[in-house]
C-alpha positions in Angstrom: 11.1 -96.0 -16.6 14.1 -95.2 -19.0 13.9 -95.0 -22.6 17.0 -95.6 -24.9 17.3 -94.6 -28.4 20.3 -95.8 -30.7 21.3 -94.0 -33.7 24.6 -93.8 -35.9 24.8 -97.4 -37.4 24.8 -97.8 -41.3 27.1 -99.4 -43.8 30.7 -98.9 -43.6 33.8 -100.6 -45.3 36.5 -102.2 -43.3 38.9 -99.8 -41.6 36.2 -96.8 -41.7 35.1 -95.5 -38.5 31.4 -95.2 -37.2 29.9 -93.5 -34.1 27.0 -94.8 -32.2 24.9 -92.6 -30.0 22.7 -93.7 -27.2 20.2 -91.0 -26.1 18.3 -91.7 -22.7 15.2 -89.9 -21.2 13.1 -90.7 -18.2 15.8 -91.4 -15.5 18.7 -90.0 -13.4 21.1 -90.6 -16.1 24.1 -89.9 -14.2 23.2 -92.8 -11.7 22.9 -95.3 -14.9 25.8 -97.5 -16.0 25.4 -97.9 -19.9 26.4 -101.0 -21.9 26.6 -101.6 -25.5 25.9 -105.2 -26.7 25.6 -106.3 -30.2 24.0 -109.6 -31.9 25.5 -110.7 -35.3 23.1 -112.8 -37.2 22.5 -116.3 -35.8 24.6 -115.5 -32.5 23.8 -114.4 -29.1 23.7 -111.0 -27.8 27.4 -110.4 -26.6 28.8 -107.6 -24.6 30.7 -104.8 -26.2 31.6 -102.0 -23.7 30.1 -100.0 -20.8 30.5 -96.8 -19.1 30.3 -96.3 -15.3 27.6 -94.2 -14.1 30.3 -91.5 -13.2 31.9 -91.8 -16.5 35.0 -92.7 -14.6 35.7 -96.2 -15.8 35.1 -98.3 -19.0 35.3 -102.0 -19.8 35.4 -103.5 -23.2 35.2 -106.8 -24.8 38.8 -108.4 -26.1 37.4 -108.4 -29.5 36.9 -104.4 -29.4 39.7 -103.2 -27.2 41.9 -100.9 -28.6 39.5 -100.1 -31.4 36.2 -99.1 -29.7 36.1 -96.4 -27.5 33.0 -95.6 -25.1 31.9 -92.3 -23.4 29.2 -90.3 -22.1 28.1 -86.7 -21.8 25.6 -86.4 -18.7 24.6 -82.9 -19.7 23.3 -84.4 -23.0 21.9 -87.7 -21.5 24.0 -89.4 -24.0 26.4 -92.4 -24.7 28.3 -92.8 -27.5 30.4 -95.7 -29.0 33.3 -94.5 -31.5 34.0 -97.4 -33.2 37.4 -97.3 -35.5 39.0 -99.9 -37.7 36.0 -101.5 -38.4 36.0 -105.3 -39.3 33.6 -107.2 -41.0 33.1 -109.3 -37.7 31.9 -106.0 -36.2 28.8 -106.5 -38.2 25.5 -106.8 -36.1 22.8 -104.9 -34.4 24.2 -103.0 -31.6 22.1 -102.3 -28.5 22.8 -100.0 -25.7 21.1 -101.0 -22.3 21.0 -99.0 -19.0 21.7 -100.6 -15.6 19.5 -98.5 -13.0 21.7 -100.2 -10.2 25.2 -100.8 -11.2 26.6 -100.5 -7.4 24.4 -103.3 -6.5 26.5 -105.6 -9.0 29.5 -103.8 -10.2 31.1 -106.9 -11.5 28.3 -108.0 -13.6 28.8 -105.6 -16.4 29.1 -107.8 -19.3 26.2 -109.9 -18.5 23.1 -108.8 -20.1 20.8 -109.7 -17.2 22.3 -106.8 -15.1 20.5 -104.3 -17.6 17.0 -103.3 -17.1 16.3 -101.3 -20.2 17.2 -101.7 -23.6 17.1 -99.5 -26.9 15.7 -101.0 -30.1 18.8 -101.5 -31.5 20.8 -99.8 -34.8 22.5 -101.8 -37.3 26.0 -101.8 -38.2 27.2 -103.6 -41.5 30.8 -103.5 -42.4 32.0 -105.0 -45.9 35.2 -106.2 -46.4 
């Protein structure tokens, strides 16, 4: 059983930066791929970014590419999402999720169904 706890959300202005953290416990963290998703009011949950279990590769949604950076610290069992040049369209609840068998479906990282465990979410509000 993997537990995920997000933190770092809050209120920001357009152009600001925020760093979200996702702390994991209860699993073999180094074997887990971790993704970030977000859900804006009235919209479906969308993929944002994902870091592979070894940290050697990262993937991003086109909407955040060049502005957001995902990283992981396996010694701290934590994944980070550095969000720069925030825009009002980034307003959403951000969720981190763990895929405990990423090697079984390496091309499905953008699908929420690929993830087994989810955090409770952290809210990010960006004012223009």
